[in-house]
C-alpha positions in Angstrom: -23.8 -22.7 27.0 -20.2 -21.8 27.5 -19.1 -25.4 27.2 -20.9 -25.8 23.9 -19.3 -22.5 22.6 -15.8 -23.6 23.5 -16.3 -27.0 21.9 -17.6 -25.4 18.7 -14.7 -23.0 18.5 -12.1 -25.7 19.2 -13.5 -28.0 16.6 -13.6 -25.3 13.9 -10.1 -24.2 14.9 -8.8 -27.7 14.1 -10.4 -27.6 10.7 -8.8 -24.2 9.9 -5.4 -25.8 9.7 -6.2 -27.2 6.3 -4.2 -27.5 3.1 -2.5 -24.8 1.0 -2.8 -24.7 -2.7 0.2 -22.3 -3.2 3.0 -23.7 -5.4 6.2 -24.6 -3.4 8.7 -21.7 -3.5 12.2 -22.5 -4.7 14.8 -19.7 -4.9 15.6 -19.0 -8.6 19.2 -19.4 -9.7 20.9 -16.0 -9.9 21.4 -15.0 -13.6 24.9 -13.8 -13.1 28.4 -15.3 -13.0 29.5 -16.9 -9.7 32.7 -14.9 -9.7 33.4 -11.2 -10.1 34.9 -10.0 -13.4 38.5 -10.7 -14.2 40.9 -8.7 -16.4 43.4 -5.9 -16.4 41.1 -3.4 -14.7 40.6 -5.7 -11.7 44.2 -6.9 -11.1 44.9 -4.8 -8.1 41.7 -6.1 -6.4 43.7 -9.1 -5.4 45.7 -7.0 -3.0 42.5 -6.3 -1.0 41.9 -9.9 -0.2 42.9 -9.2 3.4 40.4 -6.4 3.7 37.1 -7.1 5.5 34.1 -8.4 3.6 31.0 -6.2 3.5 28.8 -8.5 5.7 31.4 -8.3 8.5 31.8 -4.5 8.4 29.5 -2.2 10.4 28.9 1.4 9.4 30.9 2.7 12.3 33.9 0.5 11.3 33.7 1.5 7.6 33.7 5.3 8.1 36.8 6.3 9.9 36.3 10.0 10.0 34.7 11.1 13.4 33.0 14.2 12.0 31.5 12.4 9.1 30.1 9.7 11.4 28.4 12.4 13.4 26.8 13.9 10.3 25.6 10.5 9.2 24.0 9.9 12.6 22.3 13.3 12.4 20.9 12.4 9.1 19.6 9.0 10.3 17.8 10.7 13.1 16.2 13.6 11.2 16.0 12.8 7.5 12.4 13.0 6.3 12.7 10.5 3.4 13.9 7.9 5.9 11.1 8.7 8.2 8.6 8.2 5.4 10.2 4.8 4.7 9.8 3.8 8.3 6.2 4.9 8.3 5.6 2.8 5.2 6.9 -0.2 7.2 4.5 0.5 10.0 1.6 0.7 7.5 2.6 -2.6 5.9 2.8 -4.2 9.3 -0.7 -2.9 10.2 -2.0 -4.2 6.8 -0.6 -7.6 7.7 -2.4 -7.6 11.0 -5.7 -6.7 9.3 -5.3 -9.6 6.8 -4.2 -12.1 9.4 -7.3 -11.2 11.5 -9.5 -12.7 8.8 -8.4 -16.1 10.0 -10.2 -15.5 13.4 -13.9 -15.3 14.0 -15.5 -12.0 14.9 -17.5 -12.5 18.1 -20.0 -9.8 18.9 -21.8 -9.4 22.2 -25.0 -7.5 22.9 -26.9 -7.0 26.2 -30.2 -5.5 27.0 -32.7 -5.1 29.8 -36.0 -3.4 30.6 -38.9 -3.2 33.0 -42.6 -3.3 32.1 -45.5 -2.3 34.3 -48.6 -4.3 33.7 -52.2 -3.3 34.3 -54.0 -4.9 37.2 -56.6 -6.3 34.8 -53.9 -8.3 33.0 -52.3 -10.1 35.9 -53.3 -13.0 38.1 -53.7 -12.6 41.8 -50.3 -12.7 43.5 -48.3 -11.8 40.4 -46.0 -8.8 40.4 -47.2 -5.8 38.5 -43.7 -5.0 37.3 -41.9 -7.5 35.0 -38.2 -7.3 34.3 -36.5 -8.7 31.2 -32.7 -9.1 30.6 -30.8 -10.6 27.7 -27.3 -11.4 26.6 -26.5 -12.4 23.0 -23.2 -13.6 21.6 -22.7 -14.1 17.9 -20.2 -15.1 15.2 -20.8 -13.0 12.1 -20.0 -14.7 8.8 -16.8 -16.4 9.7 -15.2 -18.1 6.7 -13.7 -21.5 7.5 -10.4 -21.5 5.6 -10.4 -25.1 4.3 -8.3 -24.5 1.2 -6.0 -21.8 2.5 -7.4 -18.8 0.6 -7.3 -16.4 3.5 -4.0 -17.9 4.8 -2.3 -17.4 1.4 -3.6 -13.8 1.2 -2.2 -13.3 4.7 1.2 -14.7 3.6 1.2 -12.4 0.6 0.7 -9.4 2.8 3.3 -10.6 5.2 5.8 -10.8 2.3 4.9 -7.3 1.2 5.5 -6.1 4.8 9.0 -7.8 4.8 9.7 -6.3 1.3 8.7 -2.9 2.6 11.1 -3.3 5.6 13.9 -4.2 3.2 13.1 -1.1 1.2 13.5 0.9 4.4 16.9 -0.7 5.0 17.9 0.1 1.5 16.8 3.7 1.9 18.9 3.9 5.0 22.0 2.5 3.3 21.5 4.9 0.3 21.1 7.8 2.7 24.3 7.0 4.5 26.1 6.7 1.1 24.6 10.0 -0.2 25.5 11.9 3.0 29.1 10.6 2.7 29.2 11.5 -1.0 28.0 15.0 -0.5 30.3 15.4 2.5 33.3 14.4 0.4 32.2 16.6 -2.5 31.9 19.6 -0.1 35.5 18.8 1.1 36.7 18.6 -2.5 35.0 21.8 -3.6 36.4 23.6 -0.5 39.9 22.4 -1.6 39.2 23.6 -5.1 38.3 27.0 -3.6 41.5 27.1 -1.6 43.5 26.2 -4.7 41.7 28.9 -6.7 42.5 31.5 -4.1 46.1 30.6 -3.8 46.4 30.6 -7.6 44.8 34.0 -7.7 47.3 35.3 -5.2 50.2 34.0 -7.3 48.7 35.4 -10.5 48.2 38.8 -9.0 51.8 38.8 -7.9 52.9 37.8 -11.4 50.7 40.5 -12.9 52.1 43.1 -10.6 55.7 42.3 -11.6 54.8 42.4 -15.3 53.0 45.7 -14.8 56.2 47.1 -13.3 58.3 45.7 -16.2 55.7 47.2 -18.6 55.9 50.6 -16.9 59.6 50.7 -17.5 59.4 49.4 -21.0 60.9 46.0 -20.4 57.7 44.0 -21.0 55.2 44.4 -23.8 51.5 45.1 -23.6 51.0 41.6 -25.0 52.8 40.2 -21.9 50.6 42.3 -19.7 47.4 41.1 -21.2 48.6 37.5 -21.2 49.3 37.8 -17.5 45.7 39.2 -17.0 44.1 36.1 -18.5 45.0 33.5 -15.8 44.2 36.1 -13.1 40.7 36.7 -14.5 40.3 32.9 -14.9 41.2 32.3 -11.3 38.7 35.0 -10.2 35.9 33.3 -12.1 36.9 29.9 -10.6 36.7 31.3 -7.1 33.2 32.6 -7.8 32.2 29.2 -9.2 33.6 27.1 -6.4 32.1 29.5 -3.8 28.7 28.8 -5.4 29.4 25.0 -5.4 30.4 25.0 -1.7 27.2 26.8 -0.8 25.1 24.3 -2.8 27.0 21.4 -1.3 26.2 22.7 2.2 22.5 23.2 1.3 22.4 19.6 0.1 24.0 18.3 3.2 21.6 20.3 5.4 18.7 18.7 3.5 20.0 15.2 3.9 20.7 15.8 7.6 17.2 17.1 8.2 18.7 20.1 10.0 21.6 22.6 9.7 24.9 20.8 10.2 27.1 22.7 12.7 30.1 24.4 11.1 32.5 22.5 13.3 31.4 19.2 11.7 32.0 20.4 8.2 35.3 19.5 6.4 38.0 22.0 5.8 39.2 20.2 2.7 39.6 16.7 1.3 43.1 16.3 2.8 41.7 16.7 6.3 39.2 13.7 6.0 40.2 10.2 7.0 39.3 8.0 4.1 36.7 5.2 4.4 38.2 1.8 4.9 39.1 -0.3 1.9 36.8 -3.3 1.6 36.8 -6.6 -0.3 33.8 -7.8 -2.4 34.6 -11.4 -1.4 35.2 -14.3 -3.7 31.6 -15.0 -4.8 28.9 -12.8 -6.2 26.4 -14.5 -4.0 26.9 -11.6 -1.5 24.5 -9.6 -3.8 21.6 -11.8 -2.6 21.9 -10.0 0.7 21.3 -6.6 -0.9 18.1 -5.0 0.5 16.5 -4.4 -3.0 17.2 -8.0 -4.0 15.9 -9.4 -0.7 12.8 -7.2 -1.2 12.3 -8.4 -4.7 12.5 -12.0 -3.4 9.9 -11.3 -0.8 7.5 -10.0 -3.5 8.2 -13.1 -5.5 7.2 -15.3 -2.5 4.1 -13.1 -2.2 3.3 -13.9 -5.8 3.5 -17.6 -5.1 1.1 -17.1 -2.1 -1.4 -15.2 -4.3 -1.4 -18.1 -6.8 -2.5 -20.3 -3.9 -5.3 -17.9 -3.1 -6.4 -17.8 -6.7 -6.5 -21.6 -6.9 -8.5 -21.8 -3.7 -11.2 -19.6 -5.4 -12.1 -22.7 -7.5 -13.2 -24.6 -4.3 -16.2 -24.1 -2.1 -16.2 -21.3 0.4 -17.8 -22.2 3.7 -18.8 -19.5 6.2 -20.5 -19.9 9.6 -22.9 -17.6 11.4 -23.8 -18.6 14.9 -25.5 -17.0 17.9 -25.9 -17.8 21.6 -28.4 -16.0 23.8 -29.6 -15.9 27.3 -32.9 -14.4 28.5 -34.3 -14.1 32.0 -37.1 -12.4 33.9 -34.8 -11.8 36.8 -31.4 -10.4 37.2 -30.1 -13.7 38.6 -31.2 -15.4 35.5 -28.2 -14.2 33.7 -26.1 -16.5 35.8 -27.9 -19.7 35.2 -31.6 -19.5 35.8 -32.6 -18.0 32.5 -33.5 -19.5 29.1 -30.6 -20.3 26.7 -30.9 -20.3 22.9 -28.1 -21.5 20.6 -27.8 -22.1 16.9 -25.5 -21.7 13.8 -26.2 -21.2 10.2 -23.6 -22.6 7.7 -23.4 -20.9 4.2 -21.7 -22.7 1.3 -20.7 -20.9 -1.9 -20.0 -23.5 -4.6 -18.3 -22.0 -7.8 -19.7 -23.6 -10.9 -18.4 -21.3 -13.6 -17.0 -17.9 -13.0 -14.8 -16.3 -15.7 -13.4 -13.9 -13.1 -11.9 -16.8 -11.1 -10.1 -18.1 -14.2 -8.9 -14.6 -15.1 -7.7 -14.0 -11.5 -5.6 -17.2 -11.7 -4.1 -16.2 -15.1 -3.3 -12.8 -13.6 -1.6 -14.3 -10.6 0.6 -16.5 -12.7 1.5 -13.5 -15.0 2.3 -11.4 -11.9 4.6 -14.2 -10.7 6.5 -14.1 -14.0 6.7 -10.3 -14.0 8.0 -10.2 -10.4 10.5 -13.1 -11.2 11.8 -11.0 -14.2 12.1 -8.0 -11.9 14.0 -10.1 -9.4 16.5 -11.3 -12.0 16.9 -7.8 -13.4 17.6 -6.5 -9.9 20.4 -9.1 -9.5 21.9 -8.3 -12.9 21.8 -4.5 -12.2 23.5 -5.1 -8.8 26.2 -7.2 -10.5 26.9 -4.4 -13.0 27.0 -1.7 -10.3 29.5 -3.7 -8.2 31.6 -4.5 -11.3 31.8 -0.9 -12.2 32.9 0.1 -8.7 35.5 -2.7 -8.8 36.8 -1.4 -12.1 37.3 2.0 -10.5 38.9 0.5 -7.5 41.3 -1.6 -9.6 42.6 1.4 -11.6 42.1 4.5 -9.4 45.5 4.2 -7.5 47.4 4.2 -10.8 45.5 7.2 -12.0 46.2 9.1 -8.7 49.9 8.2 -8.8 50.2 9.3 -12.5 48.4 12.6 -11.7 50.7 13.3 -8.8 53.7 12.8 -11.0 52.1 15.1 -13.6 51.5 17.8 -11.0 55.2 17.7 -10.0 56.3 17.8 -13.6 54.1 20.8 -14.6 55.1 22.6 -11.4 58.8 22.3 -12.4 57.9 23.3 -15.9 56.2 26.4 -14.5 59.2 27.3 -12.4 61.7 26.9 -15.2 59.5 28.8 -17.7 59.3 31.7 -15.2 63.1 31.8 -14.8 63.6 31.8 -18.6 61.1 34.6 -18.9 62.7 36.7 -16.1 66.2 36.3 -17.8 64.7 37.3 -21.1 65.4 33.9 -22.8 61.7 33.1 -23.5 58.4 34.9 -23.9 55.7 35.1 -21.3 53.5 32.7 -23.4 55.6 29.8 -22.1 55.0 30.9 -18.5 51.2 31.3 -19.2 51.0 27.8 -20.7 52.8 26.3 -17.7 50.5 28.2 -15.3 47.4 26.8 -16.9 48.8 23.3 -17.0 49.8 23.4 -13.4 46.4 24.7 -12.2 44.5 22.1 -14.3 46.7 19.3 -13.1 46.1 20.3 -9.4 42.4 20.4 -10.1 42.4 17.0 -11.7 44.3 15.6 -8.8 41.7 16.8 -6.3 39.0 15.3 -8.6 40.8 11.9 -8.7 41.2 11.8 -4.9 37.5 12.6 -4.6 36.7 9.8 -7.0 38.8 7.4 -5.0 37.0 8.2 -1.7 33.6 8.3 -3.3 34.1 5.0 -5.0 34.8 3.3 -1.7 31.5 4.6 -0.4 29.7 3.5 -3.6 31.2 0.0 -3.3 30.0 -0.2 0.3 26.5 0.8 -0.8 26.2 -1.4 -3.9 27.4 -4.4 -1.9 24.5 -4.0 0.5 26.0 -2.0 3.3 27.6 -3.8 6.2 25.9 -4.3 9.5 22.6 -2.7 8.3 20.3 -5.6 9.3 16.6 -5.7 8.8 14.4 -4.2 11.5 11.4 -6.5 10.8 10.4 -8.7 13.7 8.4 -11.9 12.8 6.1 -13.6 15.3 5.5 -17.3 15.3 3.1 -17.1 12.4 5.6 -15.3 10.3 8.2 -17.9 11.1 5.7 -20.6 10.0 5.1 -18.7 6.8 8.8 -18.6 5.9 9.1 -22.3 6.6 6.2 -23.0 4.2 7.9 -20.9 1.6 11.0 -23.0 2.0 13.1 -20.2 3.4 
């Protein structure tokens, strides 16, 4: 009995390795230029040719600030959105296991036994009055033999969906790292704005006190006094606004980190943070094909090819096999060879003659492939635009910062000279007020530009795919074979 069962399973197993009707996958040509944009906005990018490329740069190497790295690690450990992404990966992996199990037969076993006491009138002389009956049944329930690859292609599709889900998790991790860094830098900038507002208020209060004294002795006019009150009240309002923004930035950072961030890890201001490293986008735009969202889109495209194979297989006969093997005995020892064996199998063939649903399913599978192909190409174009925008900022931000620093120095000197002229009675206080406003606005703009410079480095790191953030998916041998069949 056991020998026959093994021969049956081995023979059918050889048949299972049949053909696949899925179209051969070939990676589509990227619908973007081979090189990054050129022009005046990108001229200074050439100076970063010695900087590391994104695939060579790990997260720990890119972020140079020790406190920021600790906050990022805290977020990676506790963020609930990232945890949901990881759970989705586990679910996709389990779904792949369920679909792959369809390739294997489902063997059921059932055993039973009982005793029966017979009447003396129904037995022959010398026979036992108690009869024992034991049975053991093995059965294969409706196992479909995958001659034309229908089940295998469905398994390949679910595998590609699992790999796409894992890439989505990797993308979520990169975006979380970038968002934490962005909020951290914004908090630092707003705290610097708050410091600037408080120092400005102190100087405005001192100026207002001097004019109040000049007004009390009749040297200054009431118009000068009211004009001095304007920047003081403005600075007071700015302090309240930036106090609010700092609190909101901290709330956002706590949410991203999944727990309150210790105060000692928070930045004092933007000047105290070590900037992220400058990176190079490389010479070719092909680096975008490593972005998690694009890799995920390609996996879904491969899955669409596999689904076409499953739809095509529906036009061919489906053969399922139901078999059973049983043993029965009147004695317990009969289970080990002295009993009666029964064996048999029942093949079932479903031959499609005409089914409109099969034709519709094939058309749907081909339409899905075109939709997913379009989504894949759109993802590449979007990624190219995001990187190009970040490169445009990187190519011009240094000039903007340098110009703004020069402007801050110029308006500071204008403010100093205007104050001297007013004190000596040469000019009105209106000149001092205009110089004060210009100086405060220039300082605020400089902080904003330094924030933009730092945040753009983080954005470029993210839109290039994040260095060193490799996929966590592990493929077994069947997964490797699937990727070979897809031409990967």
